[in-house]
MARDRENMAR-505137 format. One record per residue (C-alpha): residue number from 1; residue in three letters; x, y, z. Coordinates in steps of 0.5 Angstrom, whole numbers, plus 500, padded with zeros to 3 digits. Example, Ala and Ser with C-alpha at 12.3 -4.5 7.8 and 13.67 -1.06 7.14 Angstrom:
// MARDRENMAR-505137
SITE,num,residu,east,north,up
SITE,1,ala,525,491,516
SITE,2,ser,527,498,514
// end
This chain:
// MARDRENMAR-505137
SITE,num,residu,east,north,up
SITE,1,met,526,524,512
SITE,2,lys,530,523,519
SITE,3,asp,525,522,525
SITE,4,gln,519,522,521
SITE,5,val,513,517,522
SITE,6,ala,510,513,517
SITE,7,leu,504,508,517
SITE,8,val,505,502,513
SITE,9,thr,499,497,512
SITE,10,gly,500,490,511
SITE,11,ala,507,491,513
SITE,12,ala,509,484,516
SITE,13,arg,511,481,509
SITE,14,gly,512,482,502
SITE,15,ile,511,489,499
SITE,16,gly,509,492,505
SITE,17,lys,515,489,509
SITE,18,ser,520,492,503
SITE,19,ile,517,498,503
SITE,20,ser,518,499,511
SITE,21,glu,525,497,511
SITE,22,asn,526,502,505
SITE,23,leu,523,508,509
SITE,24,ala,527,506,515
SITE,25,lys,533,506,512
SITE,26,lys,532,513,511
SITE,27,gly,531,514,518
SITE,28,ile,524,514,518
SITE,29,asn,520,511,524
SITE,30,ile,515,505,522
SITE,31,val,508,503,525
SITE,32,val,508,496,522
SITE,33,ala,501,495,521
SITE,34,asp,498,488,520
SITE,35,val,492,484,521
SITE,36,asn,497,478,524
SITE,37,tyr,500,482,530
SITE,38,glu,505,476,531
SITE,39,glu,508,477,524
SITE,40,ala,508,485,525
SITE,41,glu,511,484,531
SITE,42,ser,517,480,528
SITE,43,thr,518,485,522
SITE,44,ala,518,491,527
SITE,45,lys,524,487,531
SITE,46,glu,528,486,525
SITE,47,ile,526,494,522
SITE,48,glu,529,496,529
SITE,49,lys,536,494,527
SITE,50,leu,536,499,522
SITE,51,gly,536,504,528
SITE,52,val,529,507,528
SITE,53,lys,523,506,533
SITE,54,thr,517,502,531
SITE,55,leu,510,500,533
SITE,56,pro,507,494,531
SITE,57,leu,500,494,531
SITE,58,lys,494,489,530
SITE,59,leu,490,493,525
SITE,60,asp,484,490,520
SITE,61,val,483,496,516
SITE,62,ser,476,495,514
SITE,63,ser,474,496,521
SITE,64,ala,473,503,523
SITE,65,glu,473,501,530
SITE,66,asp,480,498,529
SITE,67,val,483,504,525
SITE,68,glu,480,509,530
SITE,69,ala,484,505,536
SITE,70,gly,490,504,532
SITE,71,phe,491,512,530
SITE,72,lys,490,513,537
SITE,73,lys,496,509,539
SITE,74,ile,500,512,534
SITE,75,ser,498,519,536
SITE,76,glu,500,517,544
SITE,77,thr,506,514,541
SITE,78,phe,509,519,536
SITE,79,gly,504,525,536
SITE,80,arg,505,525,529
SITE,81,leu,504,522,522
SITE,82,asp,508,524,516
SITE,83,ile,507,518,511
SITE,84,leu,501,513,510
SITE,85,val,502,507,505
SITE,86,asn,496,504,504
SITE,87,asn,498,497,502
SITE,88,ala,494,492,505
SITE,89,gly,490,488,500
SITE,90,ile,487,481,499
SITE,91,thr,484,477,493
SITE,92,lys,478,473,492
SITE,93,asp,478,471,485
SITE,94,gly,473,468,481
SITE,95,phe,469,470,474
SITE,96,ser,464,475,476
SITE,97,met,458,471,474
SITE,98,arg,460,466,479
SITE,99,met,463,471,484
SITE,100,lys,459,471,491
SITE,101,glu,457,477,494
SITE,102,ala,461,476,500
SITE,103,asp,468,475,496
SITE,104,trp,466,482,493
SITE,105,asp,465,485,499
SITE,106,ala,471,483,503
SITE,107,val,476,485,497
SITE,108,leu,472,492,497
SITE,109,asn,472,493,504
SITE,110,val,480,491,505
SITE,111,asn,483,494,499
SITE,112,leu,478,500,498
SITE,113,lys,475,502,504
SITE,114,gly,481,500,508
SITE,115,ala,485,506,505
SITE,116,phe,479,511,505
SITE,117,leu,479,510,513
SITE,118,cys,486,510,514
SITE,119,ser,487,516,509
SITE,120,lys,481,520,513
SITE,121,lys,485,519,520
SITE,122,ala,492,520,517
SITE,123,val,490,527,514
SITE,124,arg,487,530,521
SITE,125,leu,494,529,523
SITE,126,met,498,531,517
SITE,127,ile,494,538,517
SITE,128,lys,497,540,524
SITE,129,asn,504,540,521
SITE,130,asn,502,542,514
SITE,131,tyr,505,536,511
SITE,132,gly,504,529,509
SITE,133,arg,505,524,504
SITE,134,ile,500,519,502
SITE,135,val,502,513,497
SITE,136,asn,496,508,495
SITE,137,ile,498,501,492
SITE,138,ser,494,500,486
SITE,139,ser,495,495,481
SITE,140,ile,496,494,474
SITE,141,ser,489,490,475
SITE,142,ala,486,496,475
SITE,143,cys,486,496,468
SITE,144,gly,481,490,468
SITE,145,asn,483,483,469
SITE,146,pro,479,477,468
SITE,147,gly,477,473,474
SITE,148,gln,479,479,478
SITE,149,val,473,483,478
SITE,150,asn,473,485,485
SITE,151,tyr,480,486,486
SITE,152,ser,480,490,479
SITE,153,ala,475,495,481
SITE,154,ser,478,496,488
SITE,155,lys,484,498,485
SITE,156,ala,481,502,480
SITE,157,gly,477,505,485
SITE,158,leu,484,507,489
SITE,159,gln,486,511,483
SITE,160,gly,480,515,484
SITE,161,leu,481,516,491
SITE,162,thr,488,518,490
SITE,163,lys,487,523,485
SITE,164,thr,481,526,489
SITE,165,met,485,527,496
SITE,166,ala,490,530,492
SITE,167,lys,486,536,490
SITE,168,glu,483,536,497
SITE,169,tyr,489,536,501
SITE,170,ala,494,540,497
SITE,171,gln,493,546,500
SITE,172,trp,496,543,507
SITE,173,gly,502,541,503
SITE,174,ile,499,534,503
SITE,175,thr,501,529,497
SITE,176,ser,497,523,495
SITE,177,asn,500,519,489
SITE,178,ala,499,511,487
SITE,179,val,504,506,485
SITE,180,ala,501,500,481
SITE,181,pro,505,494,480
SITE,182,gly,505,489,475
SITE,183,phe,507,482,476
SITE,184,ile,512,482,482
SITE,185,ser,516,476,484
SITE,186,thr,513,474,491
SITE,187,ala,512,467,494
SITE,188,met,506,467,491
SITE,189,thr,509,468,484
SITE,190,asp,514,463,485
SITE,191,ala,509,458,487
SITE,192,leu,506,458,480
SITE,193,pro,507,452,475
SITE,194,asp,513,454,470
SITE,195,asp,508,454,464
SITE,196,val,504,459,468
SITE,197,arg,510,463,469
SITE,198,glu,512,463,462
SITE,199,gln,506,466,460
SITE,200,met,506,471,465
SITE,201,leu,513,473,463
SITE,202,lys,511,473,455
SITE,203,ala,507,479,457
SITE,204,ile,512,483,460
SITE,205,pro,516,487,455
SITE,206,ser,522,487,460
SITE,207,gly,522,479,460
SITE,208,gln,523,479,468
SITE,209,phe,518,480,474
SITE,210,gly,519,486,478
SITE,211,ser,522,485,485
SITE,212,val,519,488,492
SITE,213,ser,524,493,492
SITE,214,asp,522,496,485
SITE,215,val,516,497,488
SITE,216,ala,519,500,495
SITE,217,asn,523,505,491
SITE,218,ala,518,508,488
SITE,219,val,514,509,494
SITE,220,thr,520,512,498
SITE,221,phe,521,517,492
SITE,222,leu,513,519,493
SITE,223,ala,514,519,500
SITE,224,ser,520,524,500
SITE,225,gln,520,531,500
SITE,226,glu,523,531,493
SITE,227,ala,516,529,491
SITE,228,gly,513,535,494
SITE,229,tyr,510,537,487
SITE,230,val,508,530,485
SITE,231,thr,501,529,487
SITE,232,gly,495,526,484
SITE,233,asn,499,521,480
SITE,234,val,499,513,479
SITE,235,ile,506,511,477
SITE,236,his,506,504,474
SITE,237,val,512,499,476
SITE,238,asn,511,494,471
SITE,239,gly,517,493,466
SITE,240,gly,513,496,460
SITE,241,met,507,492,461
SITE,242,tyr,500,494,460
SITE,243,met,493,491,460
// end
């Protein structure tokens, strides 16, 4: 995997940052893409210490113009793309009958349309080398979660996109898989009240939250050459919990 190029969206912090660091430890050059350029630049500088090249990129994945410009810069800088990790995502929770149309649109545009736009551009670069790895970050919420009709729909749609692209591009050596995390320990879950955290933990057979590195490890496997015959799959990283 040394000297390959990976684009990770939503890479400035959290799961995206952990994925980027994990891939960089394999010698992969990283395009650190995020809607917040300052944070992307800071993360890119940290990752460079691992001995790889980085490209911080301001990227709103829901904007076709942004994606077009971003991929042009990737082509000019590296001339190739081997791995795409569609990690960028947002939430705007609320019960369906009270959900604003704008909140539905915003979540679907980033979480699902964004993955489509990036994947569409990525495969054009991957086909040239008859090789590529696409890994989409879905969620256990794809199975349904009260108060998250928009998020759940976007993550379920992402699994459909994953399986369809797996069939479309296998002939060019391109795999398409998804990772569906459960409850992962992040700044957001750490800030939850103790009683809420206890309720969440009761739903996890392993009795503990996952870590961002648990997700990153699954992504790194799917991005590897060893996973060349694994495509169209959804790997659940959730401690045994299903909704």
